[in-house]
N, C-alpha and C positions, 0 to 999 in steps of 0.2 A: 585471504578474505574474499567474500563475494557480496556483490550488491544487487539486490533485487528491487526493481522499480516498476510501478503500475502508474500509468498516466490516465487521467480521467478528464474528458471534455464535459464540464458541468453545465447545464442549461441555466441561464441567469435566473429565471424565475424559480429554480430549484436549489439555489446555492446555499441558502440558510439550512434547508432540509438536509442537504449533503454533508455539510460542515457538522451539524448536530449529530448525524449518524456516525461520523467518525470520531468526534470528540467526546461523545458520551458512551462509546462502546465499552465493554469490558476488554481489557488488554491482556491476552494470554501469552504473548510472545516471551515474557520474562521467565516463563516455566519451561522453555524449549532449550535443550542443549545447544550450544553453539550461537545463540542470539548475542549480538554486540549492541545494536542501537536501532532506533526507529525515528524517523522524521515524517511529519505530515506537512506537505508544501502547497503553498498557493502560489500560482504563476500569473502570467499576464492575462488581462481581459481581452477577449476578442469579440468580434461582432456577434456571433451566435454561441459563444461558450467562454467559461473561464477555466483556465488550466489548473488542475490540482495533480499532486503525485504523491504517492506513498513510497518512501525510500527505506529500505531496511538493510542493514549491514550484518553479515554473518561471518563466523570465524572461517567458513569454508563452504565450497559448493555443497559438499555433502551434508553439512549442517542445514543448508537452506532446504535440500530435498528431503531431509528428515522432517523439517516443519510441515512441508506440503503433504506428507504422509502421516501426519500426527492426529490424534484425536482433538488437540487444540485447534488445528488448522480447520477441521470439519466443524468444530463448535463455532469458531469465529466467522466462518462463511455459511452458516446454516440458513440464513435468511436472504442470502444473495439472490438477486433477480426477482424477488417477490416486491409487490407494490408498484407505485408509480415510478416510472424510469425518470431518473434524476440527471442522467448524462446523455449526451449525443453519441450513441454507439457503445460498444463495450470498452472496458480498460484495455489499454496497450501495455503488455509486459516487456520489460527489457531487463536482462540479466547481464551483469559485468563481473569478470574475473579482475581483481585489484592486482595491478602490476607494480604500483608504487604507492605507498602511503606515507605522508610526511605530517607529523603532528607537533604540537608545541613542545 
């Protein structure tokens, strides 16, 4: 398994717009081979931002790479970087190879 995460430092005055952008978007992940699950996470409030993260689980690293090279990926990110900046800086990507997975 492979986990792909993006961390976003969201400006406090843009939090509602950021949340709406994520929660109201068309989700294309289900149509990509190797997709397992997705979580949209809200973290702690800081003085100048609120931390958010997207957390995606894939069957393998190759499945994740397949997503990044897919038509669905291009469609999902078509409007990225347009409009008012809602974050403090760009997202920070972190990728993890799963070494142990314990489930219920």
